[in-house]
N, C-alpha and C positions, 0 to 999 in steps of 0.2 A: 356943306362945302359948296361954293359957287360952280356952276357948270363950267367946263372947259371951253374956252374961246374956240369957235369953229373954225375961225381963220389959222389958228396954230394947228388943228388937226389937218386942215388943208395942207399946210406946208410940210407937215411932217409926211403926209402922204406922198406929197411931190418929191421930197427928199428921198423916201424910200423907193419910190419909182425910178429916181434918177440913179440911185445906188445899184438897183437891179439892172437897169439897162447898161450901166457901166461895167459891171461884172460880166454880163452876156456878151457885150461887144469885145472885150479885152480877153475873154477866154480863148485859150489855145485850141479847144475842142471845137468842131463844127457843131453848132446848135441850130435845130430847125423846129419850128411849130408848124404842124400841119393840121388843117381841118378835116372833118370826116368825109368830105367830098374830094379830099386830094390836093386841095389849094393850099398855098403857103399862107400862114398868117404872119410869120416873121422869120429870118434867118440872121445869123451874126456875121461879123466881119471876116472870120476865119473860114466861114462856109463859102463866102463871095471869094475870097483870095484863092482858096484851093480849087474850087470847081469852075471858077471864071464867068460865072453867070453874073450880069449886072442887075441892078434893082428894077429897071425896066422889064428885063427879061422875066423877073421873078412873078410879075402880074400876069404873065400869059403862060406860067409853067404850072404843071401838077407834079405830084411827086414822083409818079412814075417815068417822067422825062429825065430824071437824073439818077435813076436806076438802071444799071446795066441789064440789057435782055436775059442775060444767063441768070440773073438773079431775081427777076420780077416775081416768079411763081413764089419763090421762098418768102419774099417780102410780102406779097399780098395776103399769105395766110397769116403772118405775124400782125399785119396792119389790121387784119380783121378782128384779131383778138385785141389789139390796142384800143380800137374804137368801141368795144364793148366794156373799156374800163380796166383790162387785165394788163398789168405791168409786164413788160419784156426785160428781165435784168440783165440779160446779155445775148447778143447777137452779133454775127459776122454776115457781111454783105459786100456787093461791089457797086460802088458808085460809077457815074460817068460824068466826065467834065464837059464843057461846053464844046471842046475840041474833040470829044469823042474817046478820051484817055480814061483807061480803067483806074479807079481808085479804090484799093481794097480797105475796108473800114470794119472797126469793131465799136459796140457802143451799147447804148440801154434806151429804152422807150418807156415813158409813163403818160398818163392820161390828165388833161385837167378838166374839171367837172364844173357844171353850172347847175346847182342842186343835184340831181340823179342823172343829168345829161352830160355825155362827154362832148366837149365843144372843140377840142384840140388834142392833138398827141405831141408831146415834147420829146425830141431825140437828141442824144449827145452821142458824137460820134468823133473818132480819132483815126487819122491815116495810119495805117499800119504797113504802108509800102515798103519803108526801111527796115521794119522788123522782119517781114517776110522776105526780103532780099537777103538780110543778114542769116535768116534761117536756111534760105537755099544755099548760100555760100557755106555755112557750117556743115550742111549736109554733104555737099562737093567735097569739102575737106576731109571729112570723115571717110569719104568712098575712097579719097587719094591716099589716105594714112592710116586706114582703120586697124589694120593687122599690127601696127606699131603702136599708136597713139590710144586706140581703145583698150588694147590689152594693158598697157601701163596704168590707164585709169582704173581699170578692172581690178588690177593688184592694188591701186591706191585705195579704192573703195573696200576691198576686203581686209586691207591693213588697218583701214579706219574702224571697220566693224569690229575686228579683232582686238584693237587697241582699246576701243570703248568698252567692251565685254572684259578685257583684262583689268581694266582700272576699275570698273565695278567690283570684279572679283577680289582684287586686292585691298579695295576700300573697306570691305565689309571686315576682315581680320585686322586691318590697321586701326579701323575705327574702335573694334571690340577691345583690342590691346590698349588704346588710348583711354577708353572709357575704365578698363580695369586698372590702369595705372593710377588714375585720378581716385579711384575707389580705396586703392591699396593704400595711398596716402592718409587718406581718412580713418581707415581701419587700423592702421599702425598707430595713428594718434590717439585714437579711443582706446585700443590694446593697452598703450603705454600709461594712459591715464588710470586704466583699471589697475595695472600692476603696480603703480605708485600708491594707489589706496591699499592694495594688498600688502605691500610692504609697511606701510604705515600702520598696518593693524596689528604688527608683530605677530604674526602667525608662527606657530610651533611646526617643526620638521613634518609630523605626521598629518598637519592641516594642509601643508604645501602638498605633500604627496596625495591627498585625497582631491585637490584641485587637479593635479596633473593627470589622475587616472579617472576623471570623471567620464572622459571620452574613451571608450573600449571598443576595439574593432568587432567584437561580436554583436554589438548594438546597431551597427550601422545599417539604415534601412534597406538596402540592397533592391529587391525586386517587389517593394510594396506598391499596392495599387494607390492610384490618387486618392482614393476615398479613404484608405487606411493612412495615409500620410496626413490628410486633412484632419483626420480623427486625432491623431497623434499633436498636431499643431495647436488644436483646440484645447487639448489637456494641458499641454506644456504652457500655453498662453495663460490660462485660468490659474495654474500653479505659480506662475511668475506674479500674475496680480494679486493673488492671496497673500503672497509674501512680500509685496510692496517693491518689486522690481520695476523700475521704469523701462519704458519701451518695450513691454512684452510683445506687442503686435509685430515689431520688428526683430525680436530676439528668437521668438518661437521658431520660424522656418530655419534659422542657422542651426539652433540646437537640435532639432528634429534630424536635419541633413547630417549631423555630427553623430547620430546615433543616440542622442540624450532623451530619454522619455520621463514621464512625471514620477513613475516609481523611483527611477535611478534619482531623480531630484530630491526626493522625500529622504532617501538615505544619506544624499550628500549634505543636506541641510543640518544633519545631526553631526557632521564632523568639522564644520567650521562655524566660527562665531557668527551670530546673526548679523552684526555689524558689517561684516565682511562678504555676506552671501551675495548681495547685488554685484559687488565689484568683481566676485568670482565668477558668476554667470556671465557678465559682460566680457571678462577676459577671455573665457573659453568661446564664447560666441564669435567674438572679433577674430580669435584665432583661427577658427573654422572660416570665417570670411576671408582671411588672408590666405589660406591654403586654396580656397575656391579661386580666387583672383589669380593666385600664381598659376593655376591650372589653365585658366583662360588664356592668360599672356602665353604660356608654353604653346597651347594648341593654336592660336593666332599667329605665332611666330612660325611654327611648323608649316602652317597653312601657306604664309607668305614665301617661306623658304620652297615649298613644293610647287608653288606657281612660278616662282623664278626659275627653279630648275626646270619646269616644263617649256618656258620660254626659250631658254638655252637649248634644250633638246629639240625643240620645235623648228628652231633656226639654225641648229647645228654650229652655234657659234664655238670659236676656238678650234676648229676642226677643218680638215683639208675640204676643198670644193668637191671631190669625189671620195667616197669612203664606204666601207662595208658597215652596215647597222643591222640591229634587230628590228625587223618590220614592226614588231609590236610596240617598241618604245616610240615610234612616230606615231602610231594608232593612239596610244595612251596620252602622248603629250597633246595631240590634236584634240582629244575628248576633253581633257582638263582646260585647255584654252577656250574651248567651246562651252564651258561649264554653264556660262550665264544664260545659254540658250536651251541646255539639256536638262535644266532644273526639273522639269515635269516629265521627262522623256525617260523611258526605261531602256538601259543600254544592257543588252545580253552579249557575253563573250563567248565564243567557242573557238578558242586558240589552239594551233598545233605549235606547242613551244619547242618542238624539235627541229623547226624550219631552220635551216643555216642563214647567217647573215647574207644580206643581198648588198650588191653594191649600187649606190644612188649618187645622183648629182645634186649636190648642195642640199637644200631644205625643200626642192621643189616637189618631191613625192608627198609632203604634208600638204602641200596645196591641192592634191588630189584628194586626199582624205577630207580636207576642209570643205571643198565645194560639193562633194557627193553627201557628206554628213549635214551640211547646211540644207542642201535640197531636200534631204530626208526629214529633217526638222520641219520644214515648210509643208512637205507632204502630209505629215501627221498631224499638222496644227499645233505642234510643240508639246502633245500630250499622248503620243503613242509609243511604240516599241521600235528600237531599231538593234537588230542583231549583227555582229561583226563576226565572220568566221576567217580563219586562216588554214590552209592546208597544203601539202605539196602534190604536185601533179607531174611526174616525170621530173625534168630539168627545169621545173617554173614553181614559182611561189602563186598561190591564188588568194586573193583577198575578196570576199563577198561583203558588201554592206547592204542588208534588207531592211526595209520599212514596210509598216503595216498601213501607209496612208492611202491616199486617194487614187494613186496609181497615174500612169501615163496612158492618154488615150492612143490606141493602135496607129492611128493616122499620123501622130507626132513622134512615134519610137524611131522611125528611120531618119528623123531629122534632128534630134535632140544634141547631136554633136556638131552641127552645122554653126558656123560662127553668126552672132546676132539672131538666132532663133531661140525664142523663149515661150514657155506655156503660161508664165506669171503674168499679172496684171501689169498694165503699163506702169512704168517708174519703179516696179519692184525686181526688175532683173534686166541685165543688159543682153543676155544670150551669149556671153563670153566664158561663162564659168565651165561649163562641160566641154567647150571647144578647147580651153586651157587644159583641162583634164586630158581630153584625147591627145593633145600635143605632147605633153609631159611623158604620158604613158607610152605612146607609139614612137614618137620621133626621139625623145631624150632617152627612154630606158628600152627600146625595143620590145616592149609588150603588147598586149591588146586589152581592150576594154569593151564589154558588151552589157546590154541591159535586158533583162526579163521583166515585163510589168502588167499586172492586172489589177483591179480595184481590191486593195486590202493586202497586195503584195507585190513590192518592187525590189528588185536585186540587180544592183551594179556589180558586176564581176570584172576584177583587174587581174590579169596574168602577168607575172614579170619573171624574166629568165633569171635564173640562179648564177648565170655567168656575168661577167661586168658588161656594161654597154659596149656594143661595137664588136665584142668578141663573136667568134662563129660558134 
């Protein structure tokens, strides 16, 4: 193959360089290339436009001239890393324009090598003035309206979490019922096919009786160990294969579940014609499958109904804003609603069922249980024990929710009910949950809430009057 024309390579190199320069010059970010001695190799148009330095200025500047004095020390440490070849994936600093204006920027820096030597650092920066200004305005707005807006957002966030969890809880039984419905159609089809074969075999009444009594109640496995069940399935599978029954692998578990063992099949084989044996076994196996599927559908439907009932009880739908309620109903509805988070948490109950009904305002009290339980789950890492106790003390009902989690540091216990105070990592808590709890208990229901905490034991104690809110 003849060598490539050098002039073509040169043209391609020029074209590539032009494309590169065009991209750099038209970029909206400020781009600068700085030599190890601090002088500028090149900058782009956006850099000139934002900082106001001319091309003539650039020849006399070093990088520290365009850094605000407040940020020089920070930038010097990063520049020292960059000139050794280490990339700076993200940084924030403060540039200074020719007129002395501060320009907050964020960006990244990488190094350009010639062999193993760093010959320049390439920085890509964007002006974040507007973003910071927007953040300041946002903070100011939150400060002006945080009591109203932030609590609304907290409620919406909590509702979103509950909705997501409830959707997950509903999806499981709904999907199980759907799968069972599909299997039911298939099983009925196979069972009908087996029935047609049996009818075509012209069985005598005593033979029909033998097929119907193949399943007897006293042979149902009950509390067999997995190993015993496996042994029975193996024996039944081998029996079916020896007698030419197709699908032995699939039929054996259903037959064993129905209480049919190999010895029973031996006796059965003497009571029906050999030609009808396979159809009889299939008919019985599919009958057992239909019964199991029906049970799945019943359990799934019951679970869906239970969840819907819990939601209704949780929100007190179809009830007046104020009503007398059994406090345990609200606790149990909340536990059910939070079921997706409580899967690996042990719930221990110590209820005083003799507690009279208390008067509550709407479903707000359930928000109290939700927030406290949610915090308990976080404290235990989702795998501990939460104990709920109720009792009467004089004219008040007391509810204690205890967890065996990490505890609350002593210095934070006096502040946990303050609005916007949180011990959770940034982004995982707004600091309004327990503030909302305090307001609902104290202001809406005339009760009190306290907390005792040490590592391994935290107890939130809610005391509610047994008289209606506002009464003396």
